[in-house]
N, C-alpha and C positions, 0 to 999 in steps of 0.2 A: 164834634158833638152833633152829628147829624143822623144818628140812628133813630129808628122808629120809637125808641123809648125816651127820646128827649122830651122833657116836659114843656108845656107852654111857658111856664115861669122861666125856665132856662133859656128858651128862645127869646123872650122879651128882654131878659138881662143882657144877652149878647147883642140884640138889636139896638138897645138903648145905650150900650157901652157902659153899663153900671158894673164894671168889672171888679170893683172892690166893695167890701161890706159897708165901709163908711159912706161911699158915694151912693150906694143903694139906699141906705138908711135916710139920707137927706131927702131923696125923692119919695120914699115910702111915708115919711112923716108928713110931707106936704099932701100926699094923697089921703092919708088918714084924717088930716085936718079938714080937707074938703068933704070927705064922707061924713064926718061928724057934723059938720054944718048942714049939709044937705039932708041928713036923716034926723037932725035935731037930737043927736045922742052924743054928748061930750065924751062918753067912755071910748068911742071909736078913735078919738085923737090920741089915746094912750096905748093903742095896740102897737106892738113891735114884733119884728121878726128876729129871732135869736141868731147869733152867728152860726151855730151848728146847723140850724135849718137852712140858712143861706148857703152854707158850704155843701150841704147835701144836694 
């Protein structure tokens, strides 16, 4: 997956070895919680990435 159309998201997933949806969700939830705290918006902690979006 090194074509010019590779997304930044795909590159980060590869770089971080978040090769499964479950592993990605753990890290995404932590990042969402940090964003919610930083921005003072608890709704951000409830943001999720669907499996179909991850797979795409």
